[in-house]
FIVEXVEX-151435 format. One line per field, with one value per residue: residue in three letters; z, y, x of N, C-alpha, C, O in turn. Coordinates in steps of 0.02 Angstrom, whole numbers, plus 50000, padded with zeros to 5 digits. Example, Ala and Ser with C-alpha at 12.3 -4.5 7.8 and 13.67 -1.06 7.14 Angstrom:
FIVEXVEX-151435
code [Ala,Ser]
n.pz [50390,50354]
n.py [49716,49888]
n.px [50660,50642]
ca.pz [50390,50357]
ca.py [49775,49947]
ca.px [50615,50684]
c.pz [50390,50394]
c.py [49835,50002]
c.px [50660,50645]
o.pz [50423,50402]
o.py [49834,50057]
o.px [50712,50670]
This chain:
FIVEXVEX-151435
code [Met,Lys,Thr,Ile,Ile,Ala,Met,Leu,Val,Thr,Leu,Ser,Val,Ile,Gly,Ile,Val,Ser,Gly,Gly,Gly,Leu,Ala,Met,Val,Ser,Ser,Trp,Ala,Asp,Pro,Leu,Ile,Ala,Lys,Asn,Lys,Gln,Ala,Glu,Thr,Glu,Arg,Ala,Ile,Phe,Leu,Val,Gln,Pro,Gln,Gly,Lys,Ser,Tyr,Glu,Ala,Val,Ala,Asp,Ala,Lys,Ile,Val,Ile,Tyr,Arg,Val,Phe,Asp,Glu,Asn,Lys,Gln,Pro,Ile,Gly,Tyr,Ser,Leu,Pro,Trp,Val,Gly,Asn,Gly,Phe,Gln,Gly,Lys,Val,Val,Ile,Met,Ile,Gly,Leu,Lys,Thr,Asp,Leu,Lys,Ser,Leu,Thr,Ser,Ile,Glu,Ile,Leu,Glu,Gln,Val,Glu,Thr,Pro,Gly,Leu,Gly,Thr,Lys,Ile,Met,Glu,Asp,Pro,Phe,Arg,Lys,Gln,Phe,Asp,Ala,Leu,Gln,Val,Asp,Pro,Gln,Val,Asp,Trp,Val,Lys,Gly,Ala,Pro,Ala,Thr,Lys,Pro,Asn,Glu,Ile,Gln,Thr,Ile,Thr,Gly,Ala,Thr,Ile,Ser,Ser,Lys,Ala,Val,Val,Ala,Ile,Val,Asn,Asp,Gly,Leu,Val,Lys,Ala,Arg,Ala,Ala,Leu,Gly,Gly,Ser,Ser,Lys]
n.pz [56940,56849,56806,56700,56626,56601,56552,56432,56357,56360,56299,56198,56116,56093,55972,55902,55870,55826,55715,55652,55647,55547,55439,55391,55346,55268,55137,55117,55087,54988,54849,54826,54825,54708,54612,54605,54584,54424,54396,54408,54328,54206,54208,54175,54070,53972,53998,53957,53840,53776,53632,53631,53647,53671,53732,53729,53807,53759,53687,53666,53707,53820,53921,54028,53919,53823,53700,53617,53559,53422,53415,53291,53294,53276,53284,53387,53481,53618,53785,53907,54068,54188,54312,54402,54483,54617,54685,54803,54827,54742,54608,54479,54317,54199,54028,53869,53701,53532,53386,53316,53400,53409,53456,53596,53660,53809,53970,54140,54288,54412,54543,54695,54805,54820,54865,54961,54874,54822,54752,54694,54619,54477,54455,54435,54315,54227,54215,54185,54053,53971,53910,53817,53641,53637,53544,53544,53491,53462,53580,53755,53821,53935,53992,54097,54188,54081,53927,53844,53678,53557,53485,53571,53697,53878,53989,54151,54336,54448,54591,54609,54516,54526,54548,54407,54312,54357,54305,54171,54150,54180,54064,53979,53993,53995,53875,53808,53818,53802,53647,53607,53659,53575,53440,53403,53318,53243,53246]
n.py [53395,53422,53546,53545,53476,53581,53672,53609,53579,53688,53769,53690,53707,53839,53837,53776,53849,53960,53914,53850,53993,54052,53989,53982,54117,54129,54052,54153,54252,54217,54207,54353,54405,54304,54382,54524,54506,54462,54594,54682,54603,54640,54760,54790,54725,54835,54926,54933,54911,55005,55020,54923,54864,54719,54542,54388,54255,54152,54001,53900,53903,53861,53951,54091,54200,54342,54373,54528,54632,54767,54888,54807,54699,54677,54590,54668,54669,54566,54546,54491,54432,54432,54348,54392,54405,54519,54661,54627,54542,54465,54539,54573,54609,54670,54649,54731,54680,54704,54619,54574,54531,54599,54725,54818,54888,54940,54951,54893,54881,54780,54718,54717,54738,54821,54925,55047,55221,55196,55075,55066,55162,55097,55096,55217,55329,55424,55301,55177,55236,55223,55089,55121,55064,55021,54938,54757,54664,54565,54574,54664,54803,54863,54998,55110,55253,55332,55402,55283,55251,55132,55069,54973,55025,55053,55157,55131,55167,55238,55217,55139,55005,54874,54827,54901,54827,54698,54713,54727,54609,54513,54556,54500,54390,54372,54365,54264,54152,54176,54218,54070,54023,54059,54033,54112,54220,54293,54206]
n.px [56193,56040,56069,56131,56079,55969,56031,56082,55961,55872,56011,55976,55846,55868,55981,55875,55770,55863,55909,55796,55729,55798,55828,55707,55695,55818,55751,55654,55701,55809,55734,55696,55854,55917,55826,55850,56007,55985,55899,56032,56125,56049,56055,56171,56208,56146,56232,56348,56335,56246,56174,56097,55943,55865,55930,55973,56044,56197,56147,56219,56353,56484,56511,56433,56363,56301,56226,56193,56052,55988,55874,55791,55806,55927,56095,56181,56330,56408,56389,56471,56495,56640,56745,56890,57055,57073,57187,57133,57031,56920,56870,56729,56660,56584,56600,56590,56578,56590,56525,56626,56715,56842,56826,56787,56653,56631,56681,56609,56637,56578,56585,56674,56823,56943,57066,57036,56999,57132,57124,56989,56991,56977,56836,56800,56768,56915,56976,56884,56824,56915,56919,56825,56769,56896,57037,57049,57111,57253,57241,57220,57311,57409,57523,57638,57650,57637,57547,57449,57466,57436,57311,57258,57292,57281,57332,57389,57341,57399,57488,57373,57440,57431,57262,57230,57312,57266,57106,57156,57211,57099,56999,57059,57058,56938,56927,56973,56917,56756,56823,56856,56744,56639,56691,56779,56727,56584,56481]
ca.pz [56831,56809,56818,56673,56581,56581,56511,56356,56342,56333,56222,56091,56099,56075,55943,55842,55862,55791,55649,55605,55605,55489,55358,55368,55328,55200,55105,55095,55050,54934,54786,54818,54800,54659,54544,54625,54566,54379,54360,54403,54266,54156,54186,54172,53989,53933,54015,53886,53777,53768,53590,53652,53692,53695,53748,53748,53833,53707,53736,53635,53735,53871,53969,54024,53892,53812,53635,53630,53495,53439,53402,53244,53325,53240,53342,53387,53501,53664,53858,53987,54150,54219,54378,54407,54556,54597,54715,54888,54822,54665,54546,54445,54279,54129,53973,53800,53600,53458,53337,53284,53469,53411,53479,53661,53686,53871,54033,54189,54373,54448,54620,54696,54875,54786,54928,54952,54887,54783,54688,54676,54550,54434,54452,54417,54210,54200,54213,54141,54009,53914,53893,53776,53575,53646,53515,53579,53449,53518,53670,53776,53824,53968,54028,54167,54207,54015,53917,53799,53608,53532,53499,53597,53761,53916,54061,54226,54377,54480,54654,54621,54473,54513,54523,54341,54270,54374,54271,54121,54147,54180,53994,53911,53991,53967,53779,53764,53850,53726,53578,53598,53653,53512,53386,53358,53258,53300,53267]
ca.py [53351,53449,53644,53537,53452,53615,53701,53555,53577,53771,53781,53654,53740,53928,53825,53720,53895,53989,53900,53870,54050,54088,53929,54032,54204,54117,54039,54202,54325,54175,54225,54415,54406,54305,54441,54595,54485,54454,54654,54698,54588,54669,54823,54784,54708,54859,54987,54907,54882,55051,55032,54859,54846,54645,54515,54311,54202,54119,53952,53863,53917,53860,54007,54147,54249,54375,54418,54581,54658,54828,54877,54786,54643,54640,54561,54711,54624,54522,54559,54448,54442,54420,54391,54378,54396,54597,54663,54595,54497,54458,54601,54573,54659,54645,54638,54722,54666,54701,54566,54545,54504,54616,54794,54830,54932,54977,54866,54911,54881,54778,54697,54736,54740,54845,54980,55134,55275,55188,55034,55084,55219,55056,55090,55281,55355,55421,55237,55144,55261,55203,55038,55124,55058,54998,54875,54695,54625,54518,54593,54741,54799,54917,55068,55147,55328,55372,55365,55251,55267,55110,55083,54910,55019,55069,55177,55105,55193,55274,55188,55067,54978,54798,54837,54928,54781,54672,54720,54721,54525,54486,54567,54473,54305,54341,54380,54222,54116,54232,54194,53993,54002,54085,53990,54144,54255,54305,54154]
ca.px [56178,55986,56061,56174,56016,55933,56062,56072,55893,55899,56038,55979,55772,55870,55985,55832,55725,55888,55902,55743,55733,55884,55797,55637,55751,55843,55692,55611,55756,55842,55706,55737,55932,55913,55790,55882,56069,55952,55922,56072,56144,56028,56056,56249,56217,56129,56285,56409,56325,56193,56129,56065,55873,55860,55949,55983,56098,56206,56154,56291,56428,56508,56514,56386,56398,56242,56198,56134,56034,55969,55793,55773,55814,56008,56144,56263,56381,56385,56399,56497,56515,56694,56783,56960,57072,57101,57240,57132,56995,56870,56849,56675,56664,56545,56601,56563,56623,56563,56525,56680,56740,56881,56815,56769,56595,56644,56666,56576,56640,56524,56610,56782,56863,57020,57106,56999,57037,57175,57121,56936,56992,56956,56755,56812,56745,56960,56989,56852,56817,56989,56885,56768,56785,56946,57024,57078,57144,57255,57229,57209,57410,57453,57559,57638,57665,57654,57480,57428,57473,57415,57248,57249,57319,57257,57349,57372,57316,57466,57461,57347,57449,57411,57228,57241,57341,57210,57074,57160,57201,57051,56971,57090,57061,56864,56905,57013,56846,56725,56815,56838,56654,56606,56716,56843,56683,56522,56424]
c.pz [56842,56807,56725,56631,56571,56555,56447,56330,56304,56293,56150,56086,56073,56019,55876,55844,55805,55733,55588,55596,55535,55423,55341,55325,55232,55128,55055,55059,54984,54848,54783,54805,54748,54583,54559,54614,54456,54341,54377,54353,54226,54122,54182,54092,53951,53921,53969,53860,53755,53688,53578,53658,53699,53699,53743,53781,53786,53730,53710,53655,53773,53928,53954,53982,53849,53721,53657,53547,53489,53441,53339,53239,53289,53280,53353,53423,53568,53730,53890,54041,54162,54275,54353,54470,54556,54646,54788,54857,54750,54630,54488,54386,54205,54071,53902,53730,53591,53450,53317,53333,53448,53444,53546,53646,53732,53925,54108,54267,54395,54529,54604,54757,54853,54866,54905,54947,54835,54724,54666,54637,54491,54419,54439,54314,54195,54173,54168,54055,53932,53860,53832,53716,53595,53596,53567,53561,53449,53548,53698,53840,53870,53981,54074,54160,54117,53981,53860,53709,53564,53549,53557,53694,53817,53964,54106,54276,54433,54543,54650,54527,54461,54519,54445,54311,54306,54330,54193,54089,54155,54115,53974,53925,53977,53892,53783,53752,53784,53663,53579,53619,53618,53436,53332,53316,53310,53299,53233]
c.py [53399,53491,53615,53495,53512,53662,53672,53589,53655,53772,53745,53703,53811,53886,53793,53795,53952,53981,53870,53944,54095,54032,53975,54106,54193,54106,54108,54236,54278,54211,54295,54418,54397,54359,54502,54581,54507,54547,54688,54680,54617,54727,54842,54780,54773,54935,54971,54900,54953,55063,54966,54886,54777,54617,54448,54280,54176,54038,53863,53827,53903,53903,54061,54217,54284,54394,54476,54607,54729,54825,54839,54717,54615,54646,54640,54697,54581,54556,54499,54469,54399,54400,54358,54423,54489,54590,54639,54546,54509,54515,54571,54604,54619,54711,54670,54734,54683,54644,54529,54516,54536,54692,54756,54892,54972,54929,54926,54846,54834,54743,54712,54759,54762,54894,55037,55178,55265,55143,55034,55135,55155,55074,55168,55289,55365,55349,55192,55155,55233,55143,55055,55118,55032,54926,54842,54654,54615,54535,54625,54726,54852,54983,55088,55203,55366,55355,55346,55260,55220,55104,55003,54923,55039,55103,55173,55182,55202,55274,55141,55024,54902,54794,54843,54855,54711,54652,54725,54630,54487,54494,54522,54403,54311,54341,54316,54167,54121,54201,54094,53976,53992,54047,54072,54200,54282,54306,54182]
c.px [56073,56006,56119,56115,55992,55954,56067,56034,55861,55896,55994,55915,55822,55901,55929,55791,55762,55898,55847,55701,55765,55847,55753,55653,55752,55804,55658,55639,55802,55797,55727,55816,55953,55890,55811,55973,56030,55955,55980,56109,56105,56042,56137,56255,56208,56191,56324,56385,56241,56152,56097,55964,55849,55902,55961,56072,56114,56215,56201,56373,56442,56505,56460,56400,56310,56256,56156,56113,55988,55890,55758,55785,55901,56053,56208,56317,56363,56400,56412,56526,56586,56712,56847,56960,57105,57157,57233,57066,56964,56871,56804,56665,56623,56575,56586,56592,56572,56559,56543,56728,56822,56894,56814,56718,56637,56664,56647,56597,56581,56528,56672,56779,56926,57003,57046,57017,57094,57157,57031,56934,56981,56868,56768,56818,56831,56979,56939,56836,56885,56968,56828,56782,56862,56973,57042,57115,57213,57217,57233,57262,57392,57504,57565,57679,57662,57565,57494,57438,57467,57318,57217,57283,57289,57306,57320,57362,57402,57445,57417,57382,57411,57322,57208,57243,57279,57140,57071,57179,57133,56985,56997,57074,56993,56860,56923,56960,56812,56736,56848,56767,56605,56616,56768,56810,56639,56456,56342]
o.pz [56816,56799,56692,56577,56510,56530,56400,56286,56249,56251,56091,56046,56020,55984,55817,55786,55760,55694,55527,55555,55498,55364,55288,55281,55180,55076,54995,55004,54936,54801,54743,54752,54720,54530,54520,54629,54428,54292,54351,54322,54182,54064,54185,54056,53904,53875,53930,53824,53722,53682,53523,53682,53741,53670,53804,53770,53748,53767,53730,53643,53809,53983,53897,53998,53849,53698,53696,53495,53538,53460,53338,53189,53280,53315,53327,53394,53573,53721,53900,54054,54147,54313,54308,54499,54514,54657,54827,54891,54711,54681,54445,54408,54175,54069,53866,53709,53623,53492,53299,53314,53469,53456,53559,53621,53716,53915,54119,54284,54393,54568,54555,54770,54867,54905,54852,54991,54802,54665,54619,54617,54439,54364,54428,54270,54152,54114,54113,54010,53871,53800,53806,53702,53541,53602,53623,53594,53434,53548,53670,53882,53844,53936,54111,54132,54102,54003,53823,53687,53511,53594,53573,53737,53792,53991,54120,54255,54441,54564,54692,54482,54413,54485,54419,54289,54261,54321,54157,54036,54131,54111,53941,53881,53947,53856,53753,53698,53731,53629,53522,53600,53615,53392,53273,53278,53370,53317,53244]
o.py [53349,53525,53663,53490,53513,53702,53710,53629,53670,53773,53759,53749,53834,53877,53789,53795,53981,54028,53865,53955,54143,54048,54005,54134,54214,54137,54115,54254,54309,54235,54308,54449,54436,54371,54545,54628,54558,54566,54743,54726,54631,54746,54900,54815,54783,54976,55018,54857,54934,55106,54952,54940,54774,54647,54446,54288,54163,54013,53805,53783,53939,53879,54078,54268,54244,54431,54479,54603,54749,54779,54841,54682,54558,54696,54650,54718,54561,54607,54457,54510,54339,54445,54318,54455,54515,54534,54630,54495,54553,54543,54541,54660,54566,54772,54625,54783,54683,54606,54474,54482,54501,54716,54698,54943,55021,54868,54983,54791,54864,54743,54718,54801,54724,54895,55059,55201,55315,55157,54999,55156,55187,55059,55185,55266,55325,55342,55174,55113,55230,55139,55012,55165,55020,54872,54866,54613,54667,54516,54653,54682,54893,55019,55094,55204,55421,55310,55373,55288,55241,55123,54993,54881,55049,55054,55191,55238,55161,55310,55096,55019,54879,54746,54799,54826,54679,54594,54728,54601,54430,54456,54486,54360,54262,54324,54287,54139,54091,54170,54071,53927,53953,54035,54082,54231,54292,54340,54150]
o.px [56051,55955,56142,56145,55984,55915,56057,56051,55839,55852,55985,55927,55800,55852,55944,55769,55732,55898,55847,55656,55755,55848,55755,55620,55727,55816,55644,55618,55825,55829,55772,55826,55991,55919,55789,56011,56049,55986,55977,56135,56146,56045,56159,56291,56247,56197,56331,56412,56192,56109,56074,55947,55805,55947,55950,56132,56067,56257,56206,56414,56407,56495,56441,56432,56263,56300,56108,56146,55957,55854,55696,55776,55925,56059,56263,56367,56305,56433,56368,56569,56588,56694,56858,56917,57142,57180,57279,57067,56980,56891,56836,56654,56630,56576,56565,56621,56519,56583,56521,56776,56868,56949,56829,56741,56671,56662,56669,56574,56527,56480,56708,56736,56972,56955,57024,57053,57109,57167,57015,56879,56973,56846,56710,56855,56848,56997,56960,56835,56886,56983,56793,56818,56890,56944,57052,57147,57243,57159,57281,57266,57355,57481,57516,57734,57685,57529,57535,57388,57491,57280,57159,57294,57234,57333,57263,57373,57447,57400,57422,57340,57379,57305,57173,57193,57252,57121,57021,57168,57124,56937,56960,57075,56971,56813,56878,56953,56824,56695,56853,56736,56557,56574,56782,56847,56642,56409,56291]
């Protein structure tokens, strides 16, 4: 009986010390994680809006969207972080939109867990560059196995069609929500 009580006390002390240690590490790391996440968001805002010099969150929107300004404080577009499902998990994208919400500036894939060597090609320039200055009115379309011929089309990646189509779906979903939040125009 004494052995069981000693084991329970020992395990309880270990549990309390471990839990306290984890709580301390978490309280120390959480602000650093938030700061790094904000820095990554800011970096992505300016990656998809390379002419941008400053930004502000659109306060009256029901989604997270940033209005981006040039050096003269004139609005040049929006940066929209958006999440959707890829082939193997969540894909996080920063979408750069022109002020008229009818064309993109570019996109940046921030997070993904797609298949290495295939699905991860969504992060590479041959695929991503297709979104530069892409028309998105009424939406982005995709073609498989042939070059894009329309101003609102991209070509999917051979062997990673699902991941390619997922990026298009995420962009289109974000566009619908951005247009609804901004009233369909540049406000």
